[in-house]
PDB file of N, CA, C and O in Angstrom:
ATOM      1  N   MET A   1       5.517 -63.252 -36.988  1.00  0.00           N
ATOM      2  CA  MET A   1       5.886 -62.260 -37.081  1.00  0.00           C
ATOM      3  C   MET A   1       6.951 -61.097 -36.568  1.00  0.00           C
ATOM      4  O   MET A   1       7.876 -60.516 -37.135  1.00  0.00           O
ATOM      5  N   THR A   2       6.423 -61.029 -35.308  1.00  0.00           N
ATOM      6  CA  THR A   2       8.011 -60.278 -34.397  1.00  0.00           C
ATOM      7  C   THR A   2       8.906 -60.969 -34.513  1.00  0.00           C
ATOM      8  O   THR A   2       9.758 -60.525 -33.743  1.00  0.00           O
ATOM      9  N   TYR A   3       9.432 -62.158 -35.206  1.00  0.00           N
ATOM     10  CA  TYR A   3      10.570 -62.439 -35.295  1.00  0.00           C
ATOM     11  C   TYR A   3      11.169 -61.737 -36.411  1.00  0.00           C
ATOM     12  O   TYR A   3      12.140 -60.986 -36.327  1.00  0.00           O
ATOM     13  N   ARG A   4      10.425 -62.076 -37.629  1.00  0.00           N
ATOM     14  CA  ARG A   4      10.671 -60.918 -38.859  1.00  0.00           C
ATOM     15  C   ARG A   4      10.569 -59.767 -38.720  1.00  0.00           C
ATOM     16  O   ARG A   4      11.747 -59.495 -38.950  1.00  0.00           O
ATOM     17  N   CYS A   5      10.126 -58.851 -38.531  1.00  0.00           N
ATOM     18  CA  CYS A   5      10.194 -57.630 -38.089  1.00  0.00           C
ATOM     19  C   CYS A   5      11.782 -57.485 -36.632  1.00  0.00           C
ATOM     20  O   CYS A   5      12.507 -56.504 -36.800  1.00  0.00           O
ATOM     21  N   PHE A   6      11.997 -58.046 -35.907  1.00  0.00           N
ATOM     22  CA  PHE A   6      13.156 -58.282 -35.174  1.00  0.00           C
ATOM     23  C   PHE A   6      14.588 -58.212 -36.452  1.00  0.00           C
ATOM     24  O   PHE A   6      15.406 -57.320 -36.679  1.00  0.00           O
ATOM     25  N   THR A   7      14.431 -59.283 -36.938  1.00  0.00           N
ATOM     26  CA  THR A   7      15.735 -59.582 -37.935  1.00  0.00           C
ATOM     27  C   THR A   7      15.677 -58.468 -38.888  1.00  0.00           C
ATOM     28  O   THR A   7      16.741 -57.859 -39.006  1.00  0.00           O
ATOM     29  N   ILE A   8      14.513 -57.980 -39.723  1.00  0.00           N
ATOM     30  CA  ILE A   8      14.626 -56.824 -40.434  1.00  0.00           C
ATOM     31  C   ILE A   8      15.325 -55.686 -39.659  1.00  0.00           C
ATOM     32  O   ILE A   8      16.331 -55.113 -40.078  1.00  0.00           O
ATOM     33  N   MET A   9      14.724 -55.417 -38.527  1.00  0.00           N
ATOM     34  CA  MET A   9      15.351 -53.901 -37.938  1.00  0.00           C
ATOM     35  C   MET A   9      16.987 -54.320 -37.428  1.00  0.00           C
ATOM     36  O   MET A   9      17.812 -53.409 -37.358  1.00  0.00           O
ATOM     37  N   MET A  10      17.369 -55.667 -37.099  1.00  0.00           N
ATOM     38  CA  MET A  10      18.823 -55.552 -36.778  1.00  0.00           C
ATOM     39  C   MET A  10      19.813 -55.484 -37.764  1.00  0.00           C
ATOM     40  O   MET A  10      20.973 -55.074 -37.720  1.00  0.00           O
ATOM     41  N   ILE A  11      18.962 -56.088 -38.890  1.00  0.00           N
ATOM     42  CA  ILE A  11      19.480 -55.880 -40.382  1.00  0.00           C
ATOM     43  C   ILE A  11      19.757 -54.064 -40.717  1.00  0.00           C
ATOM     44  O   ILE A  11      20.850 -53.498 -40.708  1.00  0.00           O
ATOM     45  N   VAL A  12      18.885 -53.662 -40.895  1.00  0.00           N
ATOM     46  CA  VAL A  12      18.570 -52.166 -41.033  1.00  0.00           C
ATOM     47  C   VAL A  12      19.729 -51.354 -39.798  1.00  0.00           C
ATOM     48  O   VAL A  12      20.647 -50.639 -40.200  1.00  0.00           O
ATOM     49  N   LEU A  13      19.510 -51.593 -38.431  1.00  0.00           N
ATOM     50  CA  LEU A  13      20.504 -50.808 -37.831  1.00  0.00           C
ATOM     51  C   LEU A  13      22.066 -51.008 -38.043  1.00  0.00           C
ATOM     52  O   LEU A  13      22.834 -50.066 -37.848  1.00  0.00           O
ATOM     53  N   GLY A  14      22.700 -52.764 -38.611  1.00  0.00           N
ATOM     54  CA  GLY A  14      23.614 -53.119 -38.819  1.00  0.00           C
ATOM     55  C   GLY A  14      24.162 -52.443 -40.060  1.00  0.00           C
ATOM     56  O   GLY A  14      25.368 -52.225 -39.941  1.00  0.00           O
ATOM     57  N   PHE A  15      23.591 -52.003 -41.337  1.00  0.00           N
ATOM     58  CA  PHE A  15      23.697 -51.133 -41.980  1.00  0.00           C
ATOM     59  C   PHE A  15      24.097 -49.653 -42.013  1.00  0.00           C
ATOM     60  O   PHE A  15      25.012 -49.069 -42.594  1.00  0.00           O
ATOM     61  N   SER A  16      22.977 -49.179 -41.088  1.00  0.00           N
ATOM     62  CA  SER A  16      23.224 -48.073 -40.855  1.00  0.00           C
ATOM     63  C   SER A  16      24.486 -47.333 -39.829  1.00  0.00           C
ATOM     64  O   SER A  16      24.830 -46.154 -39.740  1.00  0.00           O
ATOM     65  N   GLY A  17      24.890 -48.332 -39.260  1.00  0.00           N
ATOM     66  CA  GLY A  17      26.016 -48.267 -38.027  1.00  0.00           C
ATOM     67  C   GLY A  17      27.011 -48.344 -39.176  1.00  0.00           C
ATOM     68  O   GLY A  17      27.646 -47.289 -39.162  1.00  0.00           O
ATOM     69  N   SER A  18      27.295 -48.884 -39.855  1.00  0.00           N
ATOM     70  CA  SER A  18      28.614 -49.249 -40.693  1.00  0.00           C
ATOM     71  C   SER A  18      28.694 -48.669 -41.512  1.00  0.00           C
ATOM     72  O   SER A  18      29.787 -48.885 -42.037  1.00  0.00           O
ATOM     73  N   ALA A  19      27.757 -47.473 -42.389  1.00  0.00           N
ATOM     74  CA  ALA A  19      27.561 -46.785 -42.812  1.00  0.00           C
ATOM     75  C   ALA A  19      28.464 -45.244 -42.212  1.00  0.00           C
ATOM     76  O   ALA A  19      29.409 -44.544 -42.577  1.00  0.00           O
ATOM     77  N   SER A  20      27.813 -45.283 -41.480  1.00  0.00           N
ATOM     78  CA  SER A  20      28.230 -44.224 -40.603  1.00  0.00           C
ATOM     79  C   SER A  20      29.718 -44.313 -40.233  1.00  0.00           C
ATOM     80  O   SER A  20      30.582 -43.588 -40.725  1.00  0.00           O
ATOM     81  N   ALA A  21      29.898 -45.116 -39.467  1.00  0.00           N
ATOM     82  CA  ALA A  21      31.653 -45.620 -39.326  1.00  0.00           C
ATOM     83  C   ALA A  21      32.326 -45.386 -40.460  1.00  0.00           C
ATOM     84  O   ALA A  21      33.442 -44.919 -40.227  1.00  0.00           O
ATOM     85  N   ALA A  22      32.088 -45.526 -41.581  1.00  0.00           N
ATOM     86  CA  ALA A  22      33.228 -45.766 -42.945  1.00  0.00           C
ATOM     87  C   ALA A  22      33.011 -43.689 -43.344  1.00  0.00           C
ATOM     88  O   ALA A  22      33.904 -43.141 -43.990  1.00  0.00           O
ATOM     89  N   GLU A  23      32.375 -43.260 -43.090  1.00  0.00           N
ATOM     90  CA  GLU A  23      32.157 -41.547 -43.002  1.00  0.00           C
ATOM     91  C   GLU A  23      32.950 -40.794 -42.554  1.00  0.00           C
ATOM     92  O   GLU A  23      32.839 -40.751 -41.329  1.00  0.00           O
ATOM     93  N   PRO A  24      34.176 -39.778 -43.164  1.00  0.00           N
ATOM     94  CA  PRO A  24      35.425 -39.461 -42.112  1.00  0.00           C
ATOM     95  C   PRO A  24      34.651 -38.484 -41.662  1.00  0.00           C
ATOM     96  O   PRO A  24      33.609 -37.981 -42.084  1.00  0.00           O
ATOM     97  N   SER A  25      35.531 -38.236 -40.453  1.00  0.00           N
ATOM     98  CA  SER A  25      34.805 -37.136 -39.466  1.00  0.00           C
ATOM     99  C   SER A  25      34.794 -35.905 -40.081  1.00  0.00           C
ATOM    100  O   SER A  25      34.863 -35.691 -41.291  1.00  0.00           O
ATOM    101  N   LEU A  26      34.710 -35.181 -39.267  1.00  0.00           N
ATOM    102  CA  LEU A  26      34.442 -33.562 -39.842  1.00  0.00           C
ATOM    103  C   LEU A  26      35.636 -32.810 -39.754  1.00  0.00           C
ATOM    104  O   LEU A  26      36.089 -31.974 -40.535  1.00  0.00           O
ATOM    105  N   GLN A  27      36.092 -33.254 -38.640  1.00  0.00           N
ATOM    106  CA  GLN A  27      37.758 -32.592 -38.397  1.00  0.00           C
ATOM    107  C   GLN A  27      38.634 -32.926 -39.430  1.00  0.00           C
ATOM    108  O   GLN A  27      39.485 -32.177 -39.909  1.00  0.00           O
ATOM    109  N   ALA A  28      38.356 -34.276 -39.814  1.00  0.00           N
ATOM    110  CA  ALA A  28      39.675 -34.817 -40.823  1.00  0.00           C
ATOM    111  C   ALA A  28      39.187 -34.592 -41.956  1.00  0.00           C
ATOM    112  O   ALA A  28      39.947 -34.860 -42.886  1.00  0.00           O
ATOM    113  N   LEU A  29      37.639 -33.976 -42.373  1.00  0.00           N
ATOM    114  CA  LEU A  29      37.533 -33.123 -43.560  1.00  0.00           C
ATOM    115  C   LEU A  29      38.197 -31.937 -43.783  1.00  0.00           C
ATOM    116  O   LEU A  29      38.794 -31.604 -44.807  1.00  0.00           O
ATOM    117  N   LYS A  30      38.029 -31.217 -42.582  1.00  0.00           N
ATOM    118  CA  LYS A  30      38.453 -29.615 -42.042  1.00  0.00           C
ATOM    119  C   LYS A  30      39.864 -29.922 -42.838  1.00  0.00           C
ATOM    120  O   LYS A  30      40.002 -29.579 -44.012  1.00  0.00           O
ATOM    121  N   GLU A  31      40.756 -30.505 -42.200  1.00  0.00           N
ATOM    122  CA  GLU A  31      42.251 -30.858 -42.297  1.00  0.00           C
ATOM    123  C   GLU A  31      42.633 -31.044 -43.768  1.00  0.00           C
ATOM    124  O   GLU A  31      43.679 -30.704 -44.321  1.00  0.00           O
ATOM    125  N   LYS A  32      41.622 -31.622 -44.252  1.00  0.00           N
ATOM    126  CA  LYS A  32      42.116 -32.376 -45.685  1.00  0.00           C
ATOM    127  C   LYS A  32      42.157 -30.953 -46.428  1.00  0.00           C
ATOM    128  O   LYS A  32      43.222 -30.502 -46.850  1.00  0.00           O
ATOM    129  N   CYS A  33      40.698 -30.139 -46.591  1.00  0.00           N
ATOM    130  CA  CYS A  33      40.448 -29.599 -47.271  1.00  0.00           C
ATOM    131  C   CYS A  33      41.368 -27.750 -46.653  1.00  0.00           C
ATOM    132  O   CYS A  33      41.674 -26.657 -47.129  1.00  0.00           O
ATOM    133  N   GLN A  34      41.413 -28.282 -45.743  1.00  0.00           N
ATOM    134  CA  GLN A  34      42.822 -26.840 -45.657  1.00  0.00           C
ATOM    135  C   GLN A  34      44.000 -26.903 -46.278  1.00  0.00           C
ATOM    136  O   GLN A  34      44.625 -26.014 -46.856  1.00  0.00           O
ATOM    137  N   ALA A  35      44.334 -28.393 -46.057  1.00  0.00           N
ATOM    138  CA  ALA A  35      45.886 -28.625 -46.665  1.00  0.00           C
ATOM    139  C   ALA A  35      45.777 -28.654 -48.676  1.00  0.00           C
ATOM    140  O   ALA A  35      46.785 -28.494 -49.365  1.00  0.00           O
ATOM    141  N   ALA A  36      44.444 -28.874 -49.247  1.00  0.00           N
ATOM    142  CA  ALA A  36      44.428 -28.683 -50.298  1.00  0.00           C
ATOM    143  C   ALA A  36      44.381 -26.900 -50.657  1.00  0.00           C
ATOM    144  O   ALA A  36      45.135 -26.230 -51.364  1.00  0.00           O
ATOM    145  N   ARG A  37      43.430 -26.584 -50.023  1.00  0.00           N
ATOM    146  CA  ARG A  37      43.603 -24.619 -50.021  1.00  0.00           C
ATOM    147  C   ARG A  37      45.076 -24.248 -50.006  1.00  0.00           C
ATOM    148  O   ARG A  37      45.462 -23.591 -50.973  1.00  0.00           O
ATOM    149  N   GLU A  38      45.997 -24.574 -49.030  1.00  0.00           N
ATOM    150  CA  GLU A  38      47.257 -24.049 -48.734  1.00  0.00           C
ATOM    151  C   GLU A  38      47.711 -24.509 -49.777  1.00  0.00           C
ATOM    152  O   GLU A  38      48.641 -23.773 -50.110  1.00  0.00           O
ATOM    153  N   ALA A  39      47.529 -25.661 -50.794  1.00  0.00           N
ATOM    154  CA  ALA A  39      48.392 -25.875 -51.589  1.00  0.00           C
ATOM    155  C   ALA A  39      48.169 -25.228 -52.871  1.00  0.00           C
ATOM    156  O   ALA A  39      49.190 -24.904 -53.478  1.00  0.00           O
ATOM    157  N   LYS A  40      47.178 -25.002 -53.347  1.00  0.00           N
ATOM    158  CA  LYS A  40      46.571 -23.829 -54.257  1.00  0.00           C
ATOM    159  C   LYS A  40      46.848 -22.693 -54.014  1.00  0.00           C
ATOM    160  O   LYS A  40      47.318 -22.035 -54.942  1.00  0.00           O
ATOM    161  N   LEU A  41      46.660 -22.035 -52.664  1.00  0.00           N
ATOM    162  CA  LEU A  41      46.800 -20.550 -52.345  1.00  0.00           C
ATOM    163  C   LEU A  41      48.294 -20.187 -52.115  1.00  0.00           C
ATOM    164  O   LEU A  41      48.853 -19.150 -52.471  1.00  0.00           O
ATOM    165  N   GLY A  42      48.842 -21.264 -51.435  1.00  0.00           N
ATOM    166  CA  GLY A  42      50.362 -21.333 -51.321  1.00  0.00           C
ATOM    167  C   GLY A  42      50.865 -20.091 -52.186  1.00  0.00           C
ATOM    168  O   GLY A  42      50.593 -18.920 -51.920  1.00  0.00           O
ATOM    169  N   PRO A  43      51.729 -20.572 -53.388  1.00  0.00           N
ATOM    170  CA  PRO A  43      52.583 -20.113 -54.252  1.00  0.00           C
ATOM    171  C   PRO A  43      51.871 -18.795 -54.464  1.00  0.00           C
ATOM    172  O   PRO A  43      52.601 -17.809 -54.565  1.00  0.00           O
ATOM    173  N   GLU A  44      50.285 -18.584 -54.567  1.00  0.00           N
ATOM    174  CA  GLU A  44      49.891 -17.169 -55.621  1.00  0.00           C
ATOM    175  C   GLU A  44      50.408 -16.253 -54.394  1.00  0.00           C
ATOM    176  O   GLU A  44      51.194 -15.326 -54.597  1.00  0.00           O
ATOM    177  N   ARG A  45      49.779 -16.660 -52.747  1.00  0.00           N
ATOM    178  CA  ARG A  45      50.232 -15.938 -51.905  1.00  0.00           C
ATOM    179  C   ARG A  45      51.763 -15.431 -51.594  1.00  0.00           C
ATOM    180  O   ARG A  45      52.088 -14.596 -50.750  1.00  0.00           O
ATOM    181  N   GLU A  46      52.522 -16.069 -52.390  1.00  0.00           N
ATOM    182  CA  GLU A  46      54.131 -15.667 -52.446  1.00  0.00           C
ATOM    183  C   GLU A  46      54.014 -15.105 -53.329  1.00  0.00           C
ATOM    184  O   GLU A  46      54.104 -13.922 -53.002  1.00  0.00           O
ATOM    185  N   ALA A  47      53.835 -15.202 -54.461  1.00  0.00           N
ATOM    186  CA  ALA A  47      54.111 -14.157 -55.691  1.00  0.00           C
ATOM    187  C   ALA A  47      53.280 -13.076 -55.418  1.00  0.00           C
ATOM    188  O   ALA A  47      53.569 -12.191 -56.223  1.00  0.00           O
ATOM    189  N   LEU A  48      52.344 -12.699 -54.639  1.00  0.00           N
ATOM    190  CA  LEU A  48      51.648 -11.118 -54.644  1.00  0.00           C
ATOM    191  C   LEU A  48      52.848 -10.656 -53.468  1.00  0.00           C
ATOM    192  O   LEU A  48      53.183  -9.474 -53.401  1.00  0.00           O
ATOM    193  N   ILE A  49      53.358 -11.527 -52.703  1.00  0.00           N
ATOM    194  CA  ILE A  49      54.356 -10.602 -51.754  1.00  0.00           C
ATOM    195  C   ILE A  49      55.068 -10.365 -52.091  1.00  0.00           C
ATOM    196  O   ILE A  49      55.292  -9.191 -51.795  1.00  0.00           O
ATOM    197  N   GLN A  50      56.171 -10.993 -52.979  1.00  0.00           N
ATOM    198  CA  GLN A  50      57.197 -10.711 -54.147  1.00  0.00           C
ATOM    199  C   GLN A  50      56.476  -9.068 -54.564  1.00  0.00           C
ATOM    200  O   GLN A  50      56.759  -7.900 -54.296  1.00  0.00           O
ATOM    201  N   THR A  51      55.707  -9.580 -55.138  1.00  0.00           N
ATOM    202  CA  THR A  51      55.122  -8.250 -56.106  1.00  0.00           C
ATOM    203  C   THR A  51      55.217  -6.760 -55.589  1.00  0.00           C
ATOM    204  O   THR A  51      55.679  -5.759 -56.136  1.00  0.00           O
ATOM    205  N   CYS A  52      54.506  -6.981 -54.101  1.00  0.00           N
ATOM    206  CA  CYS A  52      54.626  -5.733 -53.185  1.00  0.00           C
ATOM    207  C   CYS A  52      55.681  -5.591 -52.762  1.00  0.00           C
ATOM    208  O   CYS A  52      55.838  -4.521 -52.175  1.00  0.00           O
ATOM    209  N   VAL A  53      56.792  -6.446 -52.820  1.00  0.00           N
ATOM    210  CA  VAL A  53      57.979  -6.183 -52.372  1.00  0.00           C
ATOM    211  C   VAL A  53      58.636  -5.169 -53.428  1.00  0.00           C
ATOM    212  O   VAL A  53      58.879  -3.971 -53.289  1.00  0.00           O
ATOM    213  N   LYS A  54      58.886  -6.168 -54.728  1.00  0.00           N
ATOM    214  CA  LYS A  54      59.393  -5.255 -55.909  1.00  0.00           C
ATOM    215  C   LYS A  54      58.582  -3.534 -56.231  1.00  0.00           C
ATOM    216  O   LYS A  54      59.182  -2.459 -56.243  1.00  0.00           O
ATOM    217  N   LYS A  55      57.267  -3.730 -56.433  1.00  0.00           N
ATOM    218  CA  LYS A  55      56.312  -2.201 -56.658  1.00  0.00           C
ATOM    219  C   LYS A  55      56.483  -1.338 -55.639  1.00  0.00           C
ATOM    220  O   LYS A  55      56.973  -0.213 -55.743  1.00  0.00           O
ATOM    221  N   GLU A  56      56.043  -1.902 -54.548  1.00  0.00           N
ATOM    222  CA  GLU A  56      55.799  -0.614 -53.492  1.00  0.00           C
ATOM    223  C   GLU A  56      57.235  -0.623 -52.691  1.00  0.00           C
ATOM    224  O   GLU A  56      57.293   0.024 -51.645  1.00  0.00           O
ATOM    225  N   GLN A  57      58.260  -1.252 -53.095  1.00  0.00           N
ATOM    226  CA  GLN A  57      59.330  -1.016 -52.826  1.00  0.00           C
ATOM    227  C   GLN A  57      59.177  -1.062 -50.565  1.00  0.00           C
ATOM    228  O   GLN A  57      59.632  -0.262 -49.748  1.00  0.00           O
ATOM    229  N   LYS A  58      58.481  -2.156 -50.384  1.00  0.00           N
ATOM    230  CA  LYS A  58      58.508  -2.132 -48.711  1.00  0.00           C
ATOM    231  C   LYS A  58      59.202  -3.637 -48.362  1.00  0.00           C
ATOM    232  O   LYS A  58      59.377  -4.611 -49.093  1.00  0.00           O
ATOM    233  N   PRO A  59      59.480  -3.445 -47.132  1.00  0.00           N
ATOM    234  CA  PRO A  59      59.942  -4.913 -46.629  1.00  0.00           C
ATOM    235  C   PRO A  59      59.018  -6.089 -46.531  1.00  0.00           C
ATOM    236  O   PRO A  59      57.849  -5.881 -46.207  1.00  0.00           O
ATOM    237  N   GLU A  60      59.444  -7.338 -46.788  1.00  0.00           N
ATOM    238  CA  GLU A  60      58.640  -8.581 -47.138  1.00  0.00           C
ATOM    239  C   GLU A  60      57.694  -8.270 -45.858  1.00  0.00           C
ATOM    240  O   GLU A  60      56.472  -8.300 -45.999  1.00  0.00           O
ATOM    241  N   GLU A  61      58.323  -7.951 -44.528  1.00  0.00           N
ATOM    242  CA  GLU A  61      57.525  -8.588 -43.523  1.00  0.00           C
ATOM    243  C   GLU A  61      56.076  -7.617 -43.148  1.00  0.00           C
ATOM    244  O   GLU A  61      55.194  -8.047 -42.405  1.00  0.00           O
ATOM    245  N   GLU A  62      56.027  -6.348 -43.758  1.00  0.00           N
ATOM    246  CA  GLU A  62      55.114  -5.550 -44.094  1.00  0.00           C
ATOM    247  C   GLU A  62      54.099  -5.683 -45.434  1.00  0.00           C
ATOM    248  O   GLU A  62      53.065  -5.080 -45.724  1.00  0.00           O
ATOM    249  N   CYS A  63      54.838  -6.717 -46.100  1.00  0.00           N
ATOM    250  CA  CYS A  63      54.109  -6.816 -47.087  1.00  0.00           C
ATOM    251  C   CYS A  63      53.560  -8.393 -46.620  1.00  0.00           C
ATOM    252  O   CYS A  63      52.596  -8.815 -47.258  1.00  0.00           O
ATOM    253  N   ARG A  64      53.936  -8.975 -45.908  1.00  0.00           N
ATOM    254  CA  ARG A  64      53.057 -10.288 -45.627  1.00  0.00           C
ATOM    255  C   ARG A  64      51.723  -9.826 -44.745  1.00  0.00           C
ATOM    256  O   ARG A  64      50.889 -10.664 -44.403  1.00  0.00           O
TER     257      ARG A  64
END
């Protein structure tokens, strides 16, 4: 009986350890999110800056 419990416990621990190792780290997820965010918002930001420069007659540095 003890051997069975030990075997089951080792199998469960083995699976739980490998599952956590396969998960991406929080830092990697943050970096991936930031890259996706910049890819989406970068062109929008540039368009808004150019609109500010043209409509408000301000220098680009001020619009940024």
